[in-house]
PyMOL Python script that loads the backbone (N, CA, C, O; Angstrom):
from pymol import cmd

cmd.read_pdbstr("""\
ATOM      1  N   UNK A   1      91.839  56.254  89.133  1.00  0.00           N
ATOM      2  CA  UNK A   1      91.825  57.204  88.054  1.00  0.00           C
ATOM      3  C   UNK A   1      93.210  57.218  87.413  1.00  0.00           C
ATOM      4  O   UNK A   1      94.209  57.347  88.121  1.00  0.00           O
ATOM      5  N   UNK A   2      93.292  57.086  86.083  1.00  0.00           N
ATOM      6  CA  UNK A   2      94.603  57.094  85.419  1.00  0.00           C
ATOM      7  C   UNK A   2      95.249  58.477  85.496  1.00  0.00           C
ATOM      8  O   UNK A   2      94.572  59.505  85.458  1.00  0.00           O
ATOM      9  N   UNK A   3      96.553  58.468  85.602  1.00  0.00           N
ATOM     10  CA  UNK A   3      97.322  59.711  85.644  1.00  0.00           C
ATOM     11  C   UNK A   3      98.135  59.804  84.371  1.00  0.00           C
ATOM     12  O   UNK A   3      98.835  58.861  84.001  1.00  0.00           O
ATOM     13  N   UNK A   4      98.043  60.929  83.708  1.00  0.00           N
ATOM     14  CA  UNK A   4      98.820  61.142  82.491  1.00  0.00           C
ATOM     15  C   UNK A   4      99.951  62.107  82.794  1.00  0.00           C
ATOM     16  O   UNK A   4      99.780  63.073  83.538  1.00  0.00           O
ATOM     17  N   UNK A   5     101.101  61.836  82.212  1.00  0.00           N
ATOM     18  CA  UNK A   5     102.258  62.691  82.397  1.00  0.00           C
ATOM     19  C   UNK A   5     102.690  63.251  81.049  1.00  0.00           C
ATOM     20  O   UNK A   5     102.534  62.603  80.014  1.00  0.00           O
ATOM     21  N   UNK A   6     103.224  64.442  81.076  1.00  0.00           N
ATOM     22  CA  UNK A   6     103.774  65.050  79.871  1.00  0.00           C
ATOM     23  C   UNK A   6     105.282  64.887  79.872  1.00  0.00           C
ATOM     24  O   UNK A   6     105.917  64.875  80.927  1.00  0.00           O
ATOM     25  N   UNK A   7     105.838  64.765  78.702  1.00  0.00           N
ATOM     26  CA  UNK A   7     107.289  64.718  78.593  1.00  0.00           C
ATOM     27  C   UNK A   7     107.842  66.138  78.714  1.00  0.00           C
ATOM     28  O   UNK A   7     107.100  67.116  78.622  1.00  0.00           O
ATOM     29  N   UNK A   8     109.140  66.233  78.920  1.00  0.00           N
ATOM     30  CA  UNK A   8     109.789  67.547  78.997  1.00  0.00           C
ATOM     31  C   UNK A   8     109.553  68.326  77.698  1.00  0.00           C
ATOM     32  O   UNK A   8     109.284  69.527  77.723  1.00  0.00           O
ATOM     33  N   UNK A   9     109.657  67.635  76.585  1.00  0.00           N
ATOM     34  CA  UNK A   9     109.440  68.277  75.285  1.00  0.00           C
ATOM     35  C   UNK A   9     108.013  68.825  75.172  1.00  0.00           C
ATOM     36  O   UNK A   9     107.812  69.936  74.682  1.00  0.00           O
ATOM     37  N   UNK A  10     107.032  68.051  75.621  1.00  0.00           N
ATOM     38  CA  UNK A  10     105.641  68.493  75.556  1.00  0.00           C
ATOM     39  C   UNK A  10     105.401  69.718  76.440  1.00  0.00           C
ATOM     40  O   UNK A  10     104.708  70.651  76.035  1.00  0.00           O
ATOM     41  N   UNK A  11     105.973  69.715  77.643  1.00  0.00           N
ATOM     42  CA  UNK A  11     105.806  70.851  78.549  1.00  0.00           C
ATOM     43  C   UNK A  11     106.438  72.097  77.954  1.00  0.00           C
ATOM     44  O   UNK A  11     105.858  73.181  78.011  1.00  0.00           O
ATOM     45  N   UNK A  12     107.633  71.945  77.379  1.00  0.00           N
ATOM     46  CA  UNK A  12     108.291  73.100  76.754  1.00  0.00           C
ATOM     47  C   UNK A  12     107.469  73.631  75.579  1.00  0.00           C
ATOM     48  O   UNK A  12     107.392  74.843  75.373  1.00  0.00           O
ATOM     49  N   UNK A  13     106.862  72.737  74.817  1.00  0.00           N
ATOM     50  CA  UNK A  13     106.028  73.166  73.688  1.00  0.00           C
ATOM     51  C   UNK A  13     104.808  73.940  74.183  1.00  0.00           C
ATOM     52  O   UNK A  13     104.444  74.963  73.603  1.00  0.00           O
ATOM     53  N   UNK A  14     104.184  73.459  75.241  1.00  0.00           N
ATOM     54  CA  UNK A  14     103.021  74.148  75.803  1.00  0.00           C
ATOM     55  C   UNK A  14     103.433  75.514  76.349  1.00  0.00           C
ATOM     56  O   UNK A  14     102.744  76.509  76.122  1.00  0.00           O
ATOM     57  N   UNK A  15     104.557  75.562  77.068  1.00  0.00           N
ATOM     58  CA  UNK A  15     105.055  76.843  77.583  1.00  0.00           C
ATOM     59  C   UNK A  15     105.334  77.809  76.438  1.00  0.00           C
ATOM     60  O   UNK A  15     105.009  78.993  76.527  1.00  0.00           O
ATOM     61  N   UNK A  16     105.933  77.307  75.371  1.00  0.00           N
ATOM     62  CA  UNK A  16     106.253  78.156  74.223  1.00  0.00           C
ATOM     63  C   UNK A  16     104.988  78.748  73.597  1.00  0.00           C
ATOM     64  O   UNK A  16     104.951  79.933  73.264  1.00  0.00           O
ATOM     65  N   UNK A  17     103.968  77.930  73.442  1.00  0.00           N
ATOM     66  CA  UNK A  17     102.692  78.409  72.893  1.00  0.00           C
ATOM     67  C   UNK A  17     102.089  79.466  73.819  1.00  0.00           C
ATOM     68  O   UNK A  17     101.633  80.515  73.363  1.00  0.00           O
ATOM     69  N   UNK A  18     102.091  79.179  75.121  1.00  0.00           N
ATOM     70  CA  UNK A  18     101.510  80.115  76.081  1.00  0.00           C
ATOM     71  C   UNK A  18     102.230  81.463  76.049  1.00  0.00           C
ATOM     72  O   UNK A  18     101.597  82.518  76.079  1.00  0.00           O
ATOM     73  N   UNK A  19     103.565  81.412  75.986  1.00  0.00           N
ATOM     74  CA  UNK A  19     104.351  82.641  76.016  1.00  0.00           C
ATOM     75  C   UNK A  19     104.327  83.355  74.673  1.00  0.00           C
ATOM     76  O   UNK A  19     104.024  84.546  74.607  1.00  0.00           O
ATOM     77  N   UNK A  20     104.644  82.635  73.605  1.00  0.00           N
ATOM     78  CA  UNK A  20     104.852  83.266  72.299  1.00  0.00           C
ATOM     79  C   UNK A  20     103.578  83.507  71.495  1.00  0.00           C
ATOM     80  O   UNK A  20     103.495  84.476  70.740  1.00  0.00           O
ATOM     81  N   UNK A  21     102.592  82.638  71.652  1.00  0.00           N
ATOM     82  CA  UNK A  21     101.371  82.796  70.868  1.00  0.00           C
ATOM     83  C   UNK A  21     100.240  83.445  71.659  1.00  0.00           C
ATOM     84  O   UNK A  21      99.454  84.217  71.110  1.00  0.00           O
ATOM     85  N   UNK A  22     100.161  83.128  72.952  1.00  0.00           N
ATOM     86  CA  UNK A  22      99.079  83.684  73.765  1.00  0.00           C
ATOM     87  C   UNK A  22      99.511  84.917  74.549  1.00  0.00           C
ATOM     88  O   UNK A  22      98.677  85.638  75.096  1.00  0.00           O
ATOM     89  N   UNK A  23     100.826  85.156  74.600  1.00  0.00           N
ATOM     90  CA  UNK A  23     101.326  86.357  75.268  1.00  0.00           C
ATOM     91  C   UNK A  23     101.320  86.306  76.782  1.00  0.00           C
ATOM     92  O   UNK A  23     101.340  87.350  77.433  1.00  0.00           O
ATOM     93  N   UNK A  24     101.293  85.106  77.359  1.00  0.00           N
ATOM     94  CA  UNK A  24     101.328  84.980  78.817  1.00  0.00           C
ATOM     95  C   UNK A  24     102.790  85.033  79.258  1.00  0.00           C
ATOM     96  O   UNK A  24     103.590  84.217  78.802  1.00  0.00           O
ATOM     97  N   UNK A  25     103.158  85.969  80.129  1.00  0.00           N
ATOM     98  CA  UNK A  25     104.555  86.044  80.578  1.00  0.00           C
ATOM     99  C   UNK A  25     104.975  84.774  81.317  1.00  0.00           C
ATOM    100  O   UNK A  25     104.188  84.174  82.049  1.00  0.00           O
ATOM    101  N   UNK A  26     106.228  84.381  81.110  1.00  0.00           N
ATOM    102  CA  UNK A  26     106.750  83.185  81.770  1.00  0.00           C
ATOM    103  C   UNK A  26     106.633  83.243  83.279  1.00  0.00           C
ATOM    104  O   UNK A  26     106.387  82.223  83.923  1.00  0.00           O
ATOM    105  N   UNK A  27     106.808  84.429  83.851  1.00  0.00           N
ATOM    106  CA  UNK A  27     106.711  84.563  85.305  1.00  0.00           C
ATOM    107  C   UNK A  27     105.289  84.281  85.786  1.00  0.00           C
ATOM    108  O   UNK A  27     105.106  83.798  86.903  1.00  0.00           O
ATOM    109  N   UNK A  28     104.291  84.570  84.970  1.00  0.00           N
ATOM    110  CA  UNK A  28     102.899  84.268  85.324  1.00  0.00           C
ATOM    111  C   UNK A  28     102.679  82.758  85.301  1.00  0.00           C
ATOM    112  O   UNK A  28     102.016  82.214  86.184  1.00  0.00           O
ATOM    113  N   UNK A  29     103.233  82.080  84.293  1.00  0.00           N
ATOM    114  CA  UNK A  29     103.135  80.619  84.248  1.00  0.00           C
ATOM    115  C   UNK A  29     103.789  80.001  85.478  1.00  0.00           C
ATOM    116  O   UNK A  29     103.248  79.075  86.082  1.00  0.00           O
ATOM    117  N   UNK A  30     104.980  80.533  85.850  1.00  0.00           N
ATOM    118  CA  UNK A  30     105.707  80.020  87.008  1.00  0.00           C
ATOM    119  C   UNK A  30     104.911  80.246  88.294  1.00  0.00           C
ATOM    120  O   UNK A  30     104.819  79.352  89.136  1.00  0.00           O
ATOM    121  N   UNK A  31     104.345  81.423  88.443  1.00  0.00           N
ATOM    122  CA  UNK A  31     103.563  81.738  89.643  1.00  0.00           C
ATOM    123  C   UNK A  31     102.333  80.833  89.732  1.00  0.00           C
ATOM    124  O   UNK A  31     102.009  80.329  90.807  1.00  0.00           O
ATOM    125  N   UNK A  32     101.652  80.628  88.611  1.00  0.00           N
ATOM    126  CA  UNK A  32     100.471  79.754  88.613  1.00  0.00           C
ATOM    127  C   UNK A  32     100.848  78.311  88.926  1.00  0.00           C
ATOM    128  O   UNK A  32     100.174  77.652  89.718  1.00  0.00           O
ATOM    129  N   UNK A  33     101.913  77.818  88.316  1.00  0.00           N
ATOM    130  CA  UNK A  33     102.336  76.435  88.553  1.00  0.00           C
ATOM    131  C   UNK A  33     102.737  76.235  90.014  1.00  0.00           C
ATOM    132  O   UNK A  33     102.295  75.286  90.660  1.00  0.00           O
ATOM    133  N   UNK A  34     103.571  77.130  90.525  1.00  0.00           N
ATOM    134  CA  UNK A  34     104.031  76.993  91.906  1.00  0.00           C
ATOM    135  C   UNK A  34     102.923  77.172  92.923  1.00  0.00           C
ATOM    136  O   UNK A  34     102.856  76.435  93.906  1.00  0.00           O
ATOM    137  N   UNK A  35     102.050  78.148  92.696  1.00  0.00           N
ATOM    138  CA  UNK A  35     100.938  78.365  93.617  1.00  0.00           C
ATOM    139  C   UNK A  35      99.985  77.184  93.654  1.00  0.00           C
ATOM    140  O   UNK A  35      99.537  76.772  94.723  1.00  0.00           O
ATOM    141  N   UNK A  36      99.676  76.638  92.477  1.00  0.00           N
ATOM    142  CA  UNK A  36      98.780  75.474  92.429  1.00  0.00           C
ATOM    143  C   UNK A  36      99.438  74.239  93.040  1.00  0.00           C
ATOM    144  O   UNK A  36      98.772  73.447  93.706  1.00  0.00           O
ATOM    145  N   UNK A  37     100.727  74.074  92.819  1.00  0.00           N
ATOM    146  CA  UNK A  37     101.437  72.941  93.428  1.00  0.00           C
ATOM    147  C   UNK A  37     101.419  73.064  94.950  1.00  0.00           C
ATOM    148  O   UNK A  37     101.196  72.074  95.646  1.00  0.00           O
ATOM    149  N   UNK A  38     101.648  74.257  95.466  1.00  0.00           N
ATOM    150  CA  UNK A  38     101.637  74.470  96.918  1.00  0.00           C
ATOM    151  C   UNK A  38     100.260  74.166  97.503  1.00  0.00           C
ATOM    152  O   UNK A  38     100.151  73.520  98.545  1.00  0.00           O
ATOM    153  N   UNK A  39      99.219  74.631  96.834  1.00  0.00           N
ATOM    154  CA  UNK A  39      97.860  74.351  97.320  1.00  0.00           C
ATOM    155  C   UNK A  39      97.566  72.854  97.299  1.00  0.00           C
ATOM    156  O   UNK A  39      96.911  72.332  98.201  1.00  0.00           O
ATOM    157  N   UNK A  40      98.046  72.174  96.280  1.00  0.00           N
ATOM    158  CA  UNK A  40      97.830  70.726  96.198  1.00  0.00           C
ATOM    159  C   UNK A  40      98.580  70.005  97.306  1.00  0.00           C
ATOM    160  O   UNK A  40      98.040  69.099  97.941  1.00  0.00           O
ATOM    161  N   UNK A  41      99.817  70.404  97.539  1.00  0.00           N
ATOM    162  CA  UNK A  41     100.594  69.811  98.631  1.00  0.00           C
ATOM    163  C   UNK A  41      99.881  70.015  99.958  1.00  0.00           C
ATOM    164  O   UNK A  41      99.752  69.082 100.751  1.00  0.00           O
ATOM    165  N   UNK A  42      99.421  71.236 100.198  1.00  0.00           N
ATOM    166  CA  UNK A  42      98.731  71.544 101.454  1.00  0.00           C
ATOM    167  C   UNK A  42      97.442  70.744 101.598  1.00  0.00           C
ATOM    168  O   UNK A  42      97.081  70.349 102.706  1.00  0.00           O
ATOM    169  N   UNK A  43      96.743  70.502 100.486  1.00  0.00           N
ATOM    170  CA  UNK A  43      95.493  69.734 100.575  1.00  0.00           C
ATOM    171  C   UNK A  43      95.755  68.247 100.795  1.00  0.00           C
ATOM    172  O   UNK A  43      94.974  67.572 101.466  1.00  0.00           O
ATOM    173  N   UNK A  44      96.840  67.737 100.239  1.00  0.00           N
ATOM    174  CA  UNK A  44      97.181  66.321 100.422  1.00  0.00           C
ATOM    175  C   UNK A  44      97.742  66.036 101.806  1.00  0.00           C
ATOM    176  O   UNK A  44      97.576  64.938 102.337  1.00  0.00           O
ATOM    177  N   UNK A  45      98.409  67.029 102.390  1.00  0.00           N
ATOM    178  CA  UNK A  45      99.067  66.853 103.680  1.00  0.00           C
ATOM    179  C   UNK A  45      98.660  68.002 104.608  1.00  0.00           C
ATOM    180  O   UNK A  45      99.480  68.865 104.920  1.00  0.00           O
ATOM    181  N   UNK A  46      97.397  68.018 105.051  1.00  0.00           N
ATOM    182  CA  UNK A  46      96.907  69.160 105.830  1.00  0.00           C
ATOM    183  C   UNK A  46      97.556  69.308 107.203  1.00  0.00           C
ATOM    184  O   UNK A  46      97.520  70.391 107.787  1.00  0.00           O
ATOM    185  N   UNK A  47      98.143  68.247 107.719  1.00  0.00           N
ATOM    186  CA  UNK A  47      98.728  68.299 109.062  1.00  0.00           C
ATOM    187  C   UNK A  47     100.236  68.067 109.013  1.00  0.00           C
ATOM    188  O   UNK A  47     100.768  67.285 109.801  1.00  0.00           O
ATOM    189  N   UNK A  48     100.923  68.736 108.100  1.00  0.00           N
ATOM    190  CA  UNK A  48     102.374  68.597 108.003  1.00  0.00           C
ATOM    191  C   UNK A  48     102.962  69.050 109.337  1.00  0.00           C
ATOM    192  O   UNK A  48     102.793  70.209 109.715  1.00  0.00           O
ATOM    193  N   UNK A  49     103.656  68.153 110.065  1.00  0.00           N
ATOM    194  CA  UNK A  49     104.084  68.489 111.418  1.00  0.00           C
ATOM    195  C   UNK A  49     105.355  69.338 111.520  1.00  0.00           C
ATOM    196  O   UNK A  49     105.499  70.122 112.458  1.00  0.00           O
ATOM    197  N   UNK A  50     106.250  69.191 110.589  1.00  0.00           N
ATOM    198  CA  UNK A  50     107.540  69.839 110.766  1.00  0.00           C
ATOM    199  C   UNK A  50     107.959  70.587 109.543  1.00  0.00           C
ATOM    200  O   UNK A  50     107.154  70.818 108.641  1.00  0.00           O
ATOM    201  N   UNK A  51     109.203  70.968 109.498  1.00  0.00           N
ATOM    202  CA  UNK A  51     109.640  71.753 108.348  1.00  0.00           C
ATOM    203  C   UNK A  51     109.508  70.968 107.043  1.00  0.00           C
ATOM    204  O   UNK A  51     109.661  69.747 107.001  1.00  0.00           O
ATOM    205  N   UNK A  52     109.223  71.705 106.004  1.00  0.00           N
ATOM    206  CA  UNK A  52     109.122  71.145 104.656  1.00  0.00           C
ATOM    207  C   UNK A  52     110.389  71.513 103.908  1.00  0.00           C
ATOM    208  O   UNK A  52     110.803  72.673 103.915  1.00  0.00           O
ATOM    209  N   UNK A  53     111.006  70.536 103.264  1.00  0.00           N
ATOM    210  CA  UNK A  53     112.200  70.793 102.458  1.00  0.00           C
ATOM    211  C   UNK A  53     111.794  70.956 101.000  1.00  0.00           C
ATOM    212  O   UNK A  53     111.109  70.105 100.432  1.00  0.00           O
ATOM    213  N   UNK A  54     112.219  72.044 100.416  1.00  0.00           N
ATOM    214  CA  UNK A  54     112.033  72.291  98.993  1.00  0.00           C
ATOM    215  C   UNK A  54     113.416  72.247  98.368  1.00  0.00           C
ATOM    216  O   UNK A  54     114.300  73.016  98.742  1.00  0.00           O
ATOM    217  N   UNK A  55     113.598  71.351  97.421  1.00  0.00           N
ATOM    218  CA  UNK A  55     114.882  71.209  96.740  1.00  0.00           C
ATOM    219  C   UNK A  55     114.720  71.788  95.345  1.00  0.00           C
ATOM    220  O   UNK A  55     113.992  71.243  94.515  1.00  0.00           O
ATOM    221  N   UNK A  56     115.405  72.898  95.096  1.00  0.00           N
ATOM    222  CA  UNK A  56     115.260  73.621  93.837  1.00  0.00           C
ATOM    223  C   UNK A  56     116.540  73.498  93.019  1.00  0.00           C
ATOM    224  O   UNK A  56     117.643  73.706  93.525  1.00  0.00           O
ATOM    225  N   UNK A  57     116.371  73.159  91.759  1.00  0.00           N
ATOM    226  CA  UNK A  57     117.507  73.074  90.851  1.00  0.00           C
ATOM    227  C   UNK A  57     117.681  74.370  90.091  1.00  0.00           C
ATOM    228  O   UNK A  57     117.014  75.367  90.368  1.00  0.00           O
ATOM    229  N   UNK A  58     118.576  74.342  89.140  1.00  0.00           N
ATOM    230  CA  UNK A  58     118.780  75.503  88.292  1.00  0.00           C
ATOM    231  C   UNK A  58     117.654  75.630  87.284  1.00  0.00           C
ATOM    232  O   UNK A  58     116.847  74.712  87.135  1.00  0.00           O
ATOM    233  N   UNK A  59     117.594  76.722  86.612  1.00  0.00           N
ATOM    234  CA  UNK A  59     116.585  76.919  85.576  1.00  0.00           C
ATOM    235  C   UNK A  59     115.233  77.273  86.138  1.00  0.00           C
ATOM    236  O   UNK A  59     115.088  77.535  87.332  1.00  0.00           O
ATOM    237  N   UNK A  60     114.249  77.280  85.269  1.00  0.00           N
ATOM    238  CA  UNK A  60     112.918  77.700  85.690  1.00  0.00           C
ATOM    239  C   UNK A  60     112.242  76.709  86.616  1.00  0.00           C
ATOM    240  O   UNK A  60     111.372  77.107  87.390  1.00  0.00           O
ATOM    241  N   UNK A  61     112.604  75.427  86.570  1.00  0.00           N
ATOM    242  CA  UNK A  61     112.027  74.492  87.528  1.00  0.00           C
ATOM    243  C   UNK A  61     112.440  74.862  88.941  1.00  0.00           C
ATOM    244  O   UNK A  61     111.672  74.681  89.886  1.00  0.00           O
ATOM    245  N   UNK A  62     113.660  75.383  89.087  1.00  0.00           N
ATOM    246  CA  UNK A  62     114.080  75.895  90.383  1.00  0.00           C
ATOM    247  C   UNK A  62     113.206  77.064  90.797  1.00  0.00           C
ATOM    248  O   UNK A  62     112.848  77.198  91.968  1.00  0.00           O
ATOM    249  N   UNK A  63     112.863  77.910  89.836  1.00  0.00           N
ATOM    250  CA  UNK A  63     111.971  79.026  90.117  1.00  0.00           C
ATOM    251  C   UNK A  63     110.615  78.552  90.606  1.00  0.00           C
ATOM    252  O   UNK A  63     110.033  79.151  91.510  1.00  0.00           O
ATOM    253  N   UNK A  64     110.107  77.476  90.011  1.00  0.00           N
ATOM    254  CA  UNK A  64     108.845  76.895  90.484  1.00  0.00           C
ATOM    255  C   UNK A  64     108.982  76.472  91.944  1.00  0.00           C
ATOM    256  O   UNK A  64     108.068  76.676  92.743  1.00  0.00           O
ATOM    257  N   UNK A  65     110.124  75.882  92.287  1.00  0.00           N
ATOM    258  CA  UNK A  65     110.376  75.473  93.670  1.00  0.00           C
ATOM    259  C   UNK A  65     110.360  76.653  94.621  1.00  0.00           C
ATOM    260  O   UNK A  65     109.823  76.553  95.724  1.00  0.00           O
ATOM    261  N   UNK A  66     110.948  77.783  94.203  1.00  0.00           N
ATOM    262  CA  UNK A  66     110.945  78.981  95.040  1.00  0.00           C
ATOM    263  C   UNK A  66     109.521  79.485  95.265  1.00  0.00           C
ATOM    264  O   UNK A  66     109.165  79.914  96.362  1.00  0.00           O
ATOM    265  N   UNK A  67     108.716  79.424  94.208  1.00  0.00           N
ATOM    266  CA  UNK A  67     107.314  79.865  94.322  1.00  0.00           C
ATOM    267  C   UNK A  67     106.554  78.937  95.269  1.00  0.00           C
ATOM    268  O   UNK A  67     105.788  79.404  96.112  1.00  0.00           O
ATOM    269  N   UNK A  68     106.761  77.635  95.135  1.00  0.00           N
ATOM    270  CA  UNK A  68     106.112  76.675  96.035  1.00  0.00           C
ATOM    271  C   UNK A  68     106.499  76.976  97.478  1.00  0.00           C
ATOM    272  O   UNK A  68     105.645  77.004  98.365  1.00  0.00           O
ATOM    273  N   UNK A  69     107.793  77.201  97.708  1.00  0.00           N
ATOM    274  CA  UNK A  69     108.267  77.495  99.062  1.00  0.00           C
ATOM    275  C   UNK A  69     107.588  78.747  99.624  1.00  0.00           C
ATOM    276  O   UNK A  69     107.158  78.755 100.777  1.00  0.00           O
ATOM    277  N   UNK A  70     107.491  79.801  98.813  1.00  0.00           N
ATOM    278  CA  UNK A  70     106.860  81.046  99.273  1.00  0.00           C
ATOM    279  C   UNK A  70     105.399  80.829  99.630  1.00  0.00           C
ATOM    280  O   UNK A  70     104.929  81.301 100.666  1.00  0.00           O
ATOM    281  N   UNK A  71     104.678  80.111  98.766  1.00  0.00           N
ATOM    282  CA  UNK A  71     103.256  79.888  99.037  1.00  0.00           C
ATOM    283  C   UNK A  71     103.050  79.024 100.282  1.00  0.00           C
ATOM    284  O   UNK A  71     102.144  79.295 101.070  1.00  0.00           O
ATOM    285  N   UNK A  72     103.860  78.005 100.471  1.00  0.00           N
ATOM    286  CA  UNK A  72     103.734  77.174 101.678  1.00  0.00           C
ATOM    287  C   UNK A  72     104.095  77.978 102.920  1.00  0.00           C
ATOM    288  O   UNK A  72     103.462  77.821 103.964  1.00  0.00           O
ATOM    289  N   UNK A  73     105.107  78.837 102.818  1.00  0.00           N
ATOM    290  CA  UNK A  73     105.457  79.708 103.955  1.00  0.00           C
ATOM    291  C   UNK A  73     104.303  80.649 104.277  1.00  0.00           C
ATOM    292  O   UNK A  73     104.014  80.909 105.445  1.00  0.00           O
ATOM    293  N   UNK A  74     103.641  81.162 103.232  1.00  0.00           N
ATOM    294  CA  UNK A  74     102.490  82.045 103.456  1.00  0.00           C
ATOM    295  C   UNK A  74     101.336  81.329 104.145  1.00  0.00           C
ATOM    296  O   UNK A  74     100.488  81.965 104.770  1.00  0.00           O
ATOM    297  N   UNK A  75     101.308  79.998 104.028  1.00  0.00           N
ATOM    298  CA  UNK A  75     100.287  79.206 104.724  1.00  0.00           C
ATOM    299  C   UNK A  75     100.697  78.911 106.162  1.00  0.00           C
ATOM    300  O   UNK A  75      99.957  78.267 106.906  1.00  0.00           O
ATOM    301  N   UNK A  76     101.883  79.387 106.550  1.00  0.00           N
ATOM    302  CA  UNK A  76     102.330  79.210 107.932  1.00  0.00           C
ATOM    303  C   UNK A  76     103.257  78.036 108.159  1.00  0.00           C
ATOM    304  O   UNK A  76     103.595  77.728 109.302  1.00  0.00           O
ATOM    305  N   UNK A  77     103.676  77.371 107.088  1.00  0.00           N
ATOM    306  CA  UNK A  77     104.574  76.227 107.249  1.00  0.00           C
ATOM    307  C   UNK A  77     106.024  76.691 107.351  1.00  0.00           C
ATOM    308  O   UNK A  77     106.417  77.691 106.751  1.00  0.00           O
ATOM    309  N   UNK A  78     106.803  75.947 108.118  1.00  0.00           N
ATOM    310  CA  UNK A  78     108.238  76.206 108.180  1.00  0.00           C
ATOM    311  C   UNK A  78     108.880  75.573 106.951  1.00  0.00           C
ATOM    312  O   UNK A  78     108.680  74.389 106.680  1.00  0.00           O
ATOM    313  N   UNK A  79     109.643  76.357 106.217  1.00  0.00           N
ATOM    314  CA  UNK A  79     110.216  75.900 104.952  1.00  0.00           C
ATOM    315  C   UNK A  79     111.730  75.992 105.000  1.00  0.00           C
ATOM    316  O   UNK A  79     112.288  76.989 105.458  1.00  0.00           O
ATOM    317  N   UNK A  80     112.387  74.947 104.526  1.00  0.00           N
ATOM    318  CA  UNK A  80     113.828  74.952 104.276  1.00  0.00           C
ATOM    319  C   UNK A  80     114.015  74.741 102.786  1.00  0.00           C
ATOM    320  O   UNK A  80     113.664  73.687 102.255  1.00  0.00           O
ATOM    321  N   UNK A  81     114.565  75.738 102.109  1.00  0.00           N
ATOM    322  CA  UNK A  81     114.767  75.648 100.663  1.00  0.00           C
ATOM    323  C   UNK A  81     116.241  75.410 100.386  1.00  0.00           C
ATOM    324  O   UNK A  81     117.106  76.115 100.907  1.00  0.00           O
ATOM    325  N   UNK A  82     116.518  74.411  99.561  1.00  0.00           N
ATOM    326  CA  UNK A  82     117.887  74.047  99.209  1.00  0.00           C
ATOM    327  C   UNK A  82     118.082  74.269  97.712  1.00  0.00           C
ATOM    328  O   UNK A  82     117.393  73.660  96.892  1.00  0.00           O
ATOM    329  N   UNK A  83     119.001  75.122  97.369  1.00  0.00           N
ATOM    330  CA  UNK A  83     119.326  75.395  95.977  1.00  0.00           C
ATOM    331  C   UNK A  83     120.429  74.441  95.555  1.00  0.00           C
ATOM    332  O   UNK A  83     121.526  74.470  96.114  1.00  0.00           O
ATOM    333  N   UNK A  84     120.148  73.598  94.574  1.00  0.00           N
ATOM    334  CA  UNK A  84     121.082  72.559  94.143  1.00  0.00           C
ATOM    335  C   UNK A  84     121.822  72.948  92.867  1.00  0.00           C
ATOM    336  O   UNK A  84     122.157  72.095  92.045  1.00  0.00           O
ATOM    337  N   UNK A  85     122.068  74.229  92.716  1.00  0.00           N
ATOM    338  CA  UNK A  85     122.810  74.746  91.568  1.00  0.00           C
ATOM    339  C   UNK A  85     123.559  75.980  92.039  1.00  0.00           C
ATOM    340  O   UNK A  85     123.133  76.643  92.985  1.00  0.00           O
ATOM    341  N   UNK A  86     124.666  76.293  91.393  1.00  0.00           N
ATOM    342  CA  UNK A  86     125.366  77.530  91.759  1.00  0.00           C
ATOM    343  C   UNK A  86     124.460  78.736  91.526  1.00  0.00           C
ATOM    344  O   UNK A  86     123.682  78.766  90.572  1.00  0.00           O
ATOM    345  N   UNK A  87     124.569  79.715  92.394  1.00  0.00           N
ATOM    346  CA  UNK A  87     123.724  80.909  92.317  1.00  0.00           C
ATOM    347  C   UNK A  87     123.757  81.548  90.931  1.00  0.00           C
ATOM    348  O   UNK A  87     122.731  82.031  90.451  1.00  0.00           O
ATOM    349  N   UNK A  88     124.920  81.557  90.285  1.00  0.00           N
ATOM    350  CA  UNK A  88     125.034  82.202  88.974  1.00  0.00           C
ATOM    351  C   UNK A  88     124.266  81.454  87.877  1.00  0.00           C
ATOM    352  O   UNK A  88     124.062  81.999  86.792  1.00  0.00           O
ATOM    353  N   UNK A  89     123.841  80.226  88.142  1.00  0.00           N
ATOM    354  CA  UNK A  89     123.055  79.465  87.167  1.00  0.00           C
ATOM    355  C   UNK A  89     121.574  79.847  87.195  1.00  0.00           C
ATOM    356  O   UNK A  89     120.822  79.470  86.296  1.00  0.00           O
ATOM    357  N   UNK A  90     121.153  80.587  88.213  1.00  0.00           N
ATOM    358  CA  UNK A  90     119.752  80.965  88.320  1.00  0.00           C
ATOM    359  C   UNK A  90     119.552  82.250  87.530  1.00  0.00           C
ATOM    360  O   UNK A  90     120.075  83.308  87.880  1.00  0.00           O
ATOM    361  N   UNK A  91     118.778  82.128  86.450  1.00  0.00           N
ATOM    362  CA  UNK A  91     118.572  83.255  85.544  1.00  0.00           C
ATOM    363  C   UNK A  91     117.085  83.413  85.224  1.00  0.00           C
ATOM    364  O   UNK A  91     116.246  82.609  85.629  1.00  0.00           O
ATOM    365  N   UNK A  92     116.801  84.459  84.495  1.00  0.00           N
ATOM    366  CA  UNK A  92     115.443  84.682  83.986  1.00  0.00           C
ATOM    367  C   UNK A  92     114.416  84.821  85.095  1.00  0.00           C
ATOM    368  O   UNK A  92     114.677  85.412  86.142  1.00  0.00           O
ATOM    369  N   UNK A  93     113.251  84.265  84.841  1.00  0.00           N
ATOM    370  CA  UNK A  93     112.143  84.350  85.813  1.00  0.00           C
ATOM    371  C   UNK A  93     112.500  83.690  87.132  1.00  0.00           C
ATOM    372  O   UNK A  93     112.017  84.120  88.180  1.00  0.00           O
ATOM    373  N   UNK A  94     113.329  82.661  87.111  1.00  0.00           N
ATOM    374  CA  UNK A  94     113.687  81.958  88.334  1.00  0.00           C
ATOM    375  C   UNK A  94     114.457  82.864  89.301  1.00  0.00           C
ATOM    376  O   UNK A  94     114.327  82.717  90.516  1.00  0.00           O
ATOM    377  N   UNK A  95     115.243  83.783  88.782  1.00  0.00           N
ATOM    378  CA  UNK A  95     116.006  84.691  89.649  1.00  0.00           C
ATOM    379  C   UNK A  95     115.052  85.575  90.401  1.00  0.00           C
ATOM    380  O   UNK A  95     115.482  86.416  91.190  1.00  0.00           O
TER     381      UNK A  95
END
""", "prot")
cmd.dss("prot")
cmd.show_as("cartoon", "prot")
cmd.util.cbc("prot")
cmd.orient("prot")
């Protein structure tokens, strides 16, 4: 099955439409993205034996990483989250 990818510009445009035109809060988009990613990870790797490393950057993508980490922890997995940006760079919904 072919896999299609969106560019950063396309994702930002979709997020902008969702937030500004449809009125969906950015934190809701982040929660949905991270929760669905965590469920997909868990379904692809049902027998993860050891700790899972989540590497989160600055910005909202880092926020997605935090959400993924929380959802995987809620499934009972041991999680190690690594923030790859200074704490003061984490703003908005990601904070």
